[in-house]
C-alpha positions in Angstrom: -5.8 80.8 -49.5 -9.1 81.4 -51.7 -12.4 79.6 -52.1 -14.4 79.5 -54.8 -17.8 78.5 -54.0 -19.9 76.3 -53.3 -20.8 75.0 -56.8 -24.3 72.9 -56.1 -24.3 70.4 -59.0 -25.6 67.6 -58.2 -28.8 65.6 -56.3 -27.8 62.2 -56.3 -31.6 61.0 -56.7 -31.2 63.0 -60.1 -32.0 66.3 -59.9 -30.7 69.4 -59.9 -30.9 71.4 -56.6 -30.4 74.5 -54.3 -28.2 74.9 -51.2 -30.6 74.5 -48.2 -29.5 74.3 -44.1 -29.1 70.3 -44.4 -26.8 68.3 -41.8 -23.5 66.9 -43.6 -23.1 63.1 -43.3 -19.5 63.0 -45.7 -16.9 65.0 -46.9 -14.4 64.0 -49.2 -11.6 66.3 -50.3 -9.8 66.0 -53.7 -6.3 66.1 -53.7 -3.7 65.6 -56.1 -0.2 65.5 -57.7 0.8 66.4 -54.4 4.0 64.7 -54.5 6.6 67.8 -54.2 7.2 69.8 -51.3 7.7 73.5 -51.8 11.2 74.8 -49.8 10.3 72.1 -47.8 6.5 72.3 -47.0 3.3 70.8 -48.3 0.9 74.2 -48.3 -1.7 72.8 -50.3 -1.9 69.8 -47.5 -1.7 71.8 -44.3 -4.4 74.2 -45.8 -6.9 71.2 -46.1 -5.7 70.1 -42.5 -6.7 73.7 -41.3 -9.9 74.4 -43.2 -11.9 71.4 -43.2 -13.3 69.4 -40.5 -11.0 66.0 -40.2 -13.4 63.6 -38.3 -15.3 60.2 -39.2 -17.6 62.1 -41.9 -14.1 63.0 -43.8 -12.0 60.9 -46.4 -9.3 62.6 -48.0 -8.1 61.1 -51.1 -4.6 61.8 -52.6 -5.4 61.3 -56.8 -1.9 60.2 -57.9 1.6 61.2 -58.5 2.1 61.4 -54.7 5.8 61.5 -55.4 7.7 63.2 -58.4 9.7 62.1 -59.9 10.0 58.4 -59.4 8.1 57.0 -57.0 10.0 55.2 -53.6 13.4 54.4 -53.8 14.6 51.7 -52.0 15.9 52.2 -48.3 18.5 51.8 -49.3 19.1 54.3 -51.7 20.1 58.2 -50.5 16.5 59.2 -51.9 14.7 57.2 -49.4 14.4 59.9 -46.7 13.2 62.6 -48.6 10.7 60.4 -50.7 9.2 59.2 -47.8 9.0 62.5 -46.1 7.0 63.5 -48.8 4.6 60.4 -48.3 4.7 61.1 -44.3 3.4 64.9 -44.9 0.5 63.4 -46.9 -0.5 60.5 -44.5 -0.1 62.9 -41.4 -3.0 65.1 -42.8 -5.5 62.8 -40.5 -2.7 62.2 -37.6 -4.8 61.9 -34.2 -8.1 62.2 -36.0 -10.7 59.9 -37.2 -10.4 60.6 -40.8 -9.4 58.4 -42.9 -7.2 59.0 -46.2 -6.9 57.0 -49.6 -3.8 57.4 -51.8 -4.4 56.5 -55.6 -1.4 55.2 -57.9 -0.5 58.2 -60.8 2.0 57.8 -63.7 5.1 59.4 -61.1 4.6 56.6 -58.8 5.0 54.1 -61.7 8.2 56.3 -62.8 6.3 56.8 -65.7 7.3 54.0 -68.2 10.7 52.6 -65.9 10.8 48.7 -66.5 10.9 48.3 -62.6 7.7 50.8 -62.2 5.6 47.3 -61.0 8.4 47.1 -58.7 8.3 51.0 -57.7 4.7 51.0 -57.2 4.2 48.3 -55.5 7.0 49.6 -52.6 4.6 52.7 -52.3 1.6 50.6 -51.7 3.2 48.6 -49.0 4.3 51.6 -47.1 1.5 53.7 -47.0 -0.5 50.4 -46.2 1.6 50.0 -42.8 0.7 53.3 -41.8 -2.5 52.2 -39.6 -6.2 51.0 -40.7 -7.2 54.6 -42.0 -4.7 55.2 -44.5 -5.1 52.6 -47.3 -3.4 52.4 -50.7 -5.8 50.8 -53.6 -5.4 49.4 -56.0 -2.3 47.3 -54.4 0.8 45.9 -56.4 0.0 47.3 -60.0 -3.1 46.0 -60.1 -5.7 47.9 -62.3 -8.9 47.5 -60.0 -11.9 48.5 -59.9 -11.8 48.7 -56.2 -14.9 49.7 -53.9 -14.1 51.2 -51.0 -17.6 52.7 -48.8 -18.1 55.7 -47.1 -21.5 55.3 -45.4 -24.6 53.6 -47.0 -25.1 56.2 -49.3 -22.0 56.7 -50.5 -19.4 53.9 -52.2 -15.9 55.0 -54.1 -14.8 53.1 -57.2 -11.2 53.2 -57.2 -8.7 52.7 -60.4 -5.0 52.2 -61.4 -5.4 54.2 -64.8 -1.5 53.9 -65.6 -1.9 50.1 -65.7 -4.0 50.8 -69.1 -1.3 53.5 -70.6 1.5 50.9 -69.7 3.2 48.7 -72.6 1.6 44.9 -71.8 5.0 44.1 -70.7 5.5 46.1 -68.0 2.3 45.7 -65.7 1.1 42.7 -64.1 -1.5 41.1 -66.6 -2.5 37.1 -67.2 0.5 35.6 -65.5 0.0 37.9 -62.5 -2.3 37.3 -59.1 -4.2 40.6 -59.8 -8.2 40.0 -59.3 -9.0 41.5 -62.5 -5.7 40.7 -65.2 -7.4 42.0 -68.9 -9.5 44.9 -69.7 -12.3 43.3 -70.4 -12.3 41.5 -67.1 -11.5 45.0 -65.7 -14.7 46.8 -67.2 -17.3 43.8 -66.9 -16.1 44.2 -63.3 -16.5 48.6 -63.3 -20.1 47.7 -65.0 -21.0 44.3 -62.1 -19.2 47.8 -59.5 -21.9 50.1 -60.5 -24.8 48.0 -61.3 -24.8 46.9 -57.5 -24.6 50.5 -56.0 -26.6 52.4 -58.4 -28.8 54.1 -55.6 -25.6 55.6 -53.6 -23.5 58.3 -55.2 -20.5 57.0 -56.7 -17.4 58.9 -56.7 -15.2 57.0 -59.3 -12.0 58.3 -59.3 -8.3 57.6 -60.6 -4.8 59.7 -61.7 -5.5 60.3 -64.9 -8.6 62.6 -65.8 -11.5 61.7 -68.5 -11.7 65.5 -69.5 -9.1 68.4 -69.2 -9.1 71.8 -70.3 -5.5 72.4 -69.5 -2.1 71.0 -71.1 -2.4 67.5 -71.5 -6.1 67.9 -73.0 -4.3 69.7 -75.7 -4.0 73.6 -74.7 -1.3 75.3 -76.2 -1.0 79.2 -76.6 1.3 81.3 -79.1 4.4 80.7 -76.8 4.0 77.3 -77.2 4.0 77.7 -81.2 7.2 80.0 -80.8 9.1 79.2 -77.8 8.1 75.4 -77.0 11.3 74.6 -74.9 9.6 76.9 -72.0 6.8 73.4 -71.6 10.3 71.6 -70.6 11.8 74.5 -68.5 10.3 77.8 -68.1 13.7 79.5 -68.4 14.4 78.4 -72.0 13.3 81.3 -74.1 14.7 79.8 -77.0 12.5 80.5 -80.6 12.8 77.4 -82.6 11.9 77.2 -86.7 9.6 74.3 -86.9 8.7 75.1 -83.0 5.2 74.5 -83.9 5.2 70.9 -84.8 5.5 70.4 -81.2 2.1 71.7 -80.2 0.6 70.2 -83.4 1.7 67.0 -82.8 1.1 66.9 -78.9 -2.3 68.2 -79.6 -2.8 65.5 -82.5 -1.5 62.3 -81.0 -0.4 63.5 -77.6 2.7 61.9 -75.6 1.7 58.9 -73.2 0.5 61.4 -70.5 -2.2 63.1 -73.0 -5.2 62.5 -73.6 -5.6 61.7 -77.1 -2.5 59.5 -77.1 -4.1 55.9 -78.0 -3.8 54.0 -74.6 -5.5 57.3 -72.4 -8.1 57.8 -75.1 -9.3 53.9 -75.3 -9.2 54.2 -71.9 -11.3 57.0 -71.6 -13.7 55.2 -74.1 -14.2 52.4 -72.0 -14.6 53.6 -68.8 -17.4 56.6 -70.2 -19.1 54.0 -71.8 -19.6 52.1 -69.1 -20.1 54.3 -66.7 -22.7 56.6 -68.7 -25.4 54.1 -68.4 -25.4 54.7 -64.5 -26.9 57.8 -62.8 -25.3 59.7 -60.1 -21.8 59.2 -61.0 -19.0 61.7 -60.4 -15.7 61.1 -62.7 -12.8 62.5 -60.0 -9.2 62.5 -61.2 -5.4 64.7 -61.0 -3.1 64.6 -63.5 -3.7 67.9 -64.7 -2.0 70.7 -62.5 -5.2 72.9 -62.4 -8.7 73.3 -60.9 -11.0 72.4 -62.7 -15.4 71.5 -62.6 -16.5 70.4 -65.9 -19.7 69.2 -66.9 -20.9 67.3 -70.5 -24.5 66.2 -70.7 -25.2 65.3 -66.9 -22.1 64.4 -65.5 -19.8 66.2 -63.8 -16.0 65.9 -63.9 -14.0 67.2 -61.0 -10.0 67.7 -62.0 -7.8 68.5 -58.6 -4.0 67.4 -60.0 -3.0 71.3 -58.0 -1.6 69.7 -55.0 2.1 70.9 -55.7 2.1 72.5 -59.3 0.4 74.1 -61.9 0.1 74.7 -65.3 -2.1 76.2 -67.6 -5.6 75.7 -68.2 -8.1 77.0 -71.1 -11.7 78.5 -70.5 -14.5 76.2 -72.3 -18.5 76.9 -72.1 -17.9 73.1 -70.3 -16.2 74.4 -67.7 -17.7 75.5 -64.9 -14.8 76.6 -63.1 -11.1 76.8 -64.2 -8.2 77.9 -62.4 -4.1 77.6 -62.7 -3.3 77.9 -59.1 -2.5 75.5 -56.2 -5.3 74.1 -54.4 -7.8 71.2 -53.4 -11.1 70.5 -53.9 -13.5 69.5 -51.3 -17.2 67.7 -51.6 -19.8 67.7 -49.5 -22.9 65.7 -49.1 -25.7 66.3 -46.9 -28.2 64.0 -45.2 -30.8 64.5 -48.0 -28.5 63.6 -50.9 -27.3 67.5 -52.0 -24.0 67.5 -53.6 -21.7 70.4 -53.6 -18.0 71.2 -54.2 -15.7 74.1 -53.1 -12.1 74.7 -54.8 -9.3 76.0 -52.3 -6.7 77.8 -53.7 -3.6 78.3 -51.9 -0.6 80.7 -51.8 2.9 79.2 -52.5 4.2 81.4 -49.2 0.6 81.5 -47.8 0.8 81.1 -43.7 -1.1 77.2 -43.8 
């Protein structure tokens, strides 16, 4: 395990500050894409449990893709027990403590584009929400949100299901559903209201899909992908393809459904940022990329913490204050004087944790 930081990045009354002796009013642990075990173990979850105080001031947020690759099967299926064990490894991070645990759905929790994706994500949410009052899955039933989750009087989470925006209209709850917000217009109106009503607080705006990245989903491909494009599907497929350059070019320009440039994904980014950037004190948090990144764009900060069980390549960029392709997680600490900083913890697969 290695710890990078602390990175002092925001005083949420609106100006950069230096670190100072100050008591902590809240900790927020961000773990994304933790849905796979490594040889039966969850080293990132274990490290977070052993390294971060898990008390009433701590909230653990799982940033989606809580289960690879197809979400939670029906309990009569043979894959149910191992899938449930993965979820239990995450839920149990706070077992016997007063810490709170929040799960956000990701594309794999919906089984990506599967026709029965709504039923799959509903099943996962129902199981997690049955595990005690300090454990929540938000939003439920495949609804987009947004939903408010108060941390304390100074800090709130605003959570939404980003996969709802990326799935086809026929594959998600819509106007006929029981969701509180059934259309993108209703979603964006509610998002604006939530941010306006909490404008004097620190707002962590969290979803599975990150809004910025310099990793694969952000269009980063190196020479290997131009010559051996199949290695992105299987690292052992070192097979040169004569037209292999088409793959990285096509993904870089058009994207696949899980790439930032894909039209539905790009439209969601535009809509969320258009509203969020009318408000101060917003930090964006997401997973999806299997990397650790801290990105600063104008006066806003984006935390990418999607290395809970997998790691992939990431590029350097002048807007990236920190980037790492190791397994790991991010931990925010907010002081009573309203200083905010983030530590990034990198974890080896064979770590003792």
